[in-house]
C-alpha positions in Angstrom: 0.4 0.3 0.1 1.3 3.2 -1.0 0.4 6.7 1.5 1.1 9.9 0.2 3.6 12.9 0.8 1.8 14.2 3.5 1.3 11.1 5.5 4.7 10.0 5.5 5.4 13.4 7.2 3.3 13.1 9.5 4.5 10.2 10.4 8.3 11.3 10.4 6.6 14.2 13.0 4.6 11.4 14.9 8.6 9.5 15.2 10.1 12.5 15.6 8.1 14.3 18.2 8.2 10.8 20.8 11.8 10.5 20.0 12.5 14.3 21.3 9.9 13.3 24.4 11.4 9.3 25.3 15.5 10.7 24.8 15.2 13.9 27.4 13.0 11.6 29.9 15.4 8.1 29.5 18.7 9.8 28.0 19.9 8.2 24.9 21.1 4.9 25.6 17.9 4.5 27.6 15.2 4.0 24.8 15.0 2.6 21.6 14.2 2.5 17.5 11.4 -0.5 18.7 10.5 1.4 21.4 10.1 5.5 20.0 8.2 3.7 17.1 5.7 2.2 18.9 5.0 5.3 20.5 4.2 6.6 17.4 1.8 4.1 16.4 4.2 2.8 13.6 5.9 -0.4 12.9 10.4 -1.4 14.1 10.2 -2.1 10.8 8.9 1.3 8.8 11.9 3.1 10.5 14.6 3.4 7.8 11.8 4.5 5.4 12.2 8.8 7.5 15.6 8.3 9.1 18.8 7.3 7.5 19.9 5.9 11.2 19.2 5.9 14.7 22.3 8.5 15.0 19.9 10.9 12.2 17.6 9.8 14.2 18.7 11.9 17.3 20.3 14.3 15.8 17.1 15.4 14.2 14.7 14.7 17.7 17.2 17.0 20.2 17.8 20.0 17.9 14.1 19.8 17.5 13.7 19.7 21.4 16.1 22.5 21.6 13.7 24.7 18.7 10.8 24.0 21.1 12.8 25.4 24.3 14.4 28.2 22.8 11.3 29.5 20.8 9.0 29.0 24.1 11.6 31.2 25.6 11.8 33.4 23.2 7.8 34.1 22.9 8.2 35.0 26.7 10.9 37.6 26.7 9.0 39.1 24.0 5.8 39.2 25.6 8.1 41.7 28.8 9.6 45.0 28.9 13.6 44.2 27.8 14.1 45.6 31.5 11.8 42.1 32.6 13.0 39.6 30.1 16.0 38.1 32.1 13.9 37.6 35.1 10.7 36.2 32.8 13.5 33.2 30.8 15.6 32.5 34.0 12.2 31.8 36.3 10.6 30.5 33.3 13.4 27.6 33.2 14.2 27.1 37.1 10.7 26.5 37.4 8.7 23.3 39.0 7.2 22.1 35.3 11.0 21.8 33.9 12.1 20.5 37.2 9.1 18.0 36.8 9.1 17.0 33.3 12.7 16.6 31.9 11.0 15.0 28.8 9.0 18.7 27.6 12.3 20.8 28.8 15.6 21.3 27.4 17.6 18.7 26.5 20.9 20.0 28.8 19.7 19.6 31.7 18.0 16.6 30.5 20.7 14.9 29.0 23.4 16.8 30.9 27.1 14.6 30.4 25.8 12.6 28.1 26.1 15.2 25.8 29.8 14.7 25.0 29.6 10.9 24.4 27.8 11.9 21.6 29.0 11.8 17.4 30.4 15.0 16.9 28.4 16.2 14.1 25.5 16.1 16.5 27.5 18.0 19.5 28.3 20.2 17.0 24.2 21.0 16.4 23.4 21.2 19.8 26.0 23.4 20.7 24.3 26.0 18.2 21.5 26.2 19.5 23.6 26.6 22.9 24.7 29.5 21.4 21.5 30.4 20.9 19.8 30.5 24.3 23.3 32.2 25.5 21.9 34.8 23.2 18.9 34.9 24.1 20.5 35.5 27.9 22.4 38.5 26.4 19.7 40.2 25.0 18.0 40.0 28.6 20.8 40.9 30.7 21.2 44.2 27.9 17.6 45.0 28.5 19.0 45.5 32.7 22.0 47.3 31.4 24.4 44.3 32.6 27.6 43.0 30.6 27.0 40.5 28.3 30.0 38.7 28.8 27.7 37.2 31.7 25.7 35.2 30.0 27.3 31.2 29.2 28.2 31.6 33.0 24.1 32.8 34.0 23.2 29.4 31.1 25.9 27.2 32.4 24.1 28.2 36.1 20.9 27.8 34.7 21.7 24.1 33.3 23.6 22.4 36.0 21.2 24.3 38.4 18.1 22.1 36.9 19.9 19.1 36.7 21.2 19.2 40.2 18.0 19.7 41.0 16.4 16.7 39.7 18.6 14.9 42.3 17.4 16.0 45.3 15.2 14.1 47.4 12.2 15.3 47.0 10.7 17.7 44.9 10.4 20.4 47.4 14.0 20.5 48.2 14.5 21.0 44.1 12.3 23.3 43.9 13.9 25.5 46.9 17.8 24.8 44.9 16.0 26.6 41.7 15.2 29.9 43.8 17.9 30.3 45.2 19.8 30.1 41.6 17.4 32.5 40.3 18.3 34.9 43.0 21.7 34.2 42.9 21.4 35.1 38.9 19.2 37.6 39.3 20.5 39.8 42.6 
C-alpha cells in the first residue's frame, strides 16, 4: 500500500516528537528504536523509510527539542519589557514544571554530560543551539544594562541548577534549589 507524501511527513513528525520526549526522559541509551516507533504508532520495520540511522534520528530529535525550548523562552521574553526579560527567562527555566518533566524540557539539563558522548556532528548541532540560548540570555542582560559576557555563566548555572535539582530527594528540595539559583542569577 502506497501512502501520500503528506502521510509520510506526518509519520516522520510523530517519530521525531516521540523520540524527542523519550530521549530527554530516559537518555540516549535508555530508549530503543522499537519503543520510539511503538510510541509513534508505527512498526519498527518502517523506521528506515524516515531516517537513515538511529544517530540521525537522535540528532534531529534533540535539535527539534531545543528549537521548541528556545522558541518558548523567546516568546516569553518578547511578551515583557526589556528590563524584565532576563527574569522571565530565568524563572521559566528554573520552574517547577521544568523540574517535573524533563521530557518537555531543555535537552542540556535532561542529558547533561551524556551530550559529550554523542557523535561530533550531533554535538556541533547542539553547540549551535547552546549559542542561541546564550544569545537569549545576553539579550536579557542588555535589557538590564548588565554585561553580556555573563551570559554563558548564567546559562551554565541554569542548566546545572536544574540538573542538580532533579537529584534532590524530593521535588520541594529541588524547587528550593531552583529558587535560590534564580535569586543568585538575578541579584
